[in-house]
N, C-alpha and C positions, 0 to 999 in steps of 0.2 A: 676885551670888552670894557667900555668906559663905565665907571661907577657913578651912581647918582650922588648928589651933594650929601644926602643923609648918610649913605654908605661910606663915602669918603671921610666924613667927620668921625664916624664910628671907627673906621680903620685907623685913623690918626690917633684916637684915644686908646684903642686897643693895643697898638704898637708900644705904647708907653706904660700901660697899666694892667693889661690882661695877663692872666695866668692860664696854664693849660690844666685840664681839658677845657675846651671852649665850645659853647653852644650858640649858634646864630638862629634866632627865632624870627621867622618870617623874612620879609625883604627879598633881596635878589641873590641868586646863587653866586654872582660875581664877588660879593662880599665874603662869603664863606670860602670861595676858591682863592682868595688873597692870602689865606693862611696855609702854611705847609703841613704841619703835623697836628694830630690830636684835635681836629675840629669836626664838629657835627653840625648838620644843617637840618632844621625843621621848617620846610617850606610851607607857605600858606597857599601859594598858587601851584597847582600840579605841574604846570609847564616848566617851573623852575627846577623840578627834579631832574629832568634830562640834562640841564646845563651844569649841574653840580659835579665837581670832581672830588668831593669829600664824602664822608659817610652821611647818608640821608636817613632820617627816622620820622615816624609818625608821632610818637610821644616818647619823651625822655624818661629814663629811670629816675626815681627820687634821689636827691642829694648826690648827683653824680658829676656835676660840672663846677669848676672853680670860677668861671666867668661866663656871663651871658650877654650877648649883644642884641639889642632890640631896636630896629628901625621902626619908629612908631607909625602904625597905619592910621589913616584918617577915620576909619570906622571905629567908634568907641567900644562897641561890644567886642570886636575882634581884638582891640588893644587890651581890654580887660582879660580876655581869654589868654592872650600872650603873657600878660603879667602873672596870672595864676600859674601858667606853665613854668615861667621863670622862677617863681617862688618855690615851687616843688622841686624843680630840677637842680637848683643851685645848692651847693654845700652850705652848711650853717653860716659861715662868714664869707660866702661867695660874693662876687662883684657883679652887679648888673649895670650895664652902660646903655643909656637910652638917648636917642637923638630923634627929633621930629621937627618938621617945618612948622613955623608959627601959623601959617595959613591952613595947615592940615591938622591942627590940634596938638602941637608939640607941648604947649603950656599945660593943657588938660592931661596929657599923658604923664607928665611929671607929677601933677597933683594926684592922679590915680595911683601912681607908683608909691607916693608918700603914704597912702593909706595902708599899703601892705608892708613896705620896707622901712617906714619911718623917714626922718628928714634925710635929704641927700648928703653924702659926704663931700660932694662937689657939684656945682651946677654952673652953667655958663650959657653964653649966647654968641653964636658965630654964623655969619652968612644967612641971616634970617631963620636960623634954626635954634631950638632950645636943646641943651645937652645936660645930662645929669648922670651921676654915678651913685649907686646905692649899695650898701652892704646887706647881707642876708636878711630874709624876712623876720620881722619882730614877733608877730603874733600868729602867723599862719599855722594852722594845725596840719601836720604832715599826715598824709594818708597812710593808713596801716590796715591790718586786717580788721574788719568791722564785726563787732560782737552783736549777736541778735539783741535788739532792744536797747543798745547802748545810748543812742541819741534819739531813737524813734519810739513813739508809743502809738501803735495802731495808726500809722500814717500821718501823725501830727508831730509838731515840735514838742519835746519834753517840757514839762511844767516849768522847770528852772530856767530853761532857755527862753521860754515864752515870757516869763516874768521879767527877765533882763531886757528882752526886746521891747516890751511895752512900758518899761520904766523910764524911757526917754534916752537911756544909754548915752549920757552926756560925755562920759570919759571916752576919749578916742580909742584906747586899747580895748575897752569893754565892748565898744561898738564894733570894732574890727573882729573881736572874738565871736560875737554873736553872728556877724555876717559870715565868717568862715564856717561856723557850725551849720548855718542855714545852707550855705553853698554845698557843704559836704553831704547834706541830706537831699540834695537834688533841686533845691530852689534856684531860680534864676537870679542873676546879679540884679536885675531890675526890681525884684521884690525885696531886696536887702538894702535898706537905706543907711547912708552914713549921716551922722549928725554934724 
């Protein structure tokens, strides 16, 4: 099966920079099938499950992959969901490789990834596609066992988080921390604003 341009670009970068175990988040099964060993595929489209010849999962275990490949989808909400999945699934200094067509939000995908992972270690442009590599997330709170009342007070954000959120949060890391705390409490990405 022939690969899309995005998958082909990801494959090219992965052959030079990826470490195992490898997670392919979304995209087409043909990309995951291009790798021989220790590759896992998390499909977005249920139809891609049947085409996969590698391990297929619904949600990865935290900090269990050295490299993540993310063909950026045109839907920004789906992209952000994939970025959060990558941030939790990658090992602390794991590598995330993103590729996306300019016409389908490739530039926006890299900007959103910067919010979670910090500046890219490498970025480029090839065949009307944006490419970038990031090292493990900078400020993302890893999910762990939730203690009763640790961040919630009667269904609302705790007072300290609320103060940070309303103070303007001009510092990028503080803004990201507040956002991740809000997301961990069940708020949608749309209610969390980046400054």
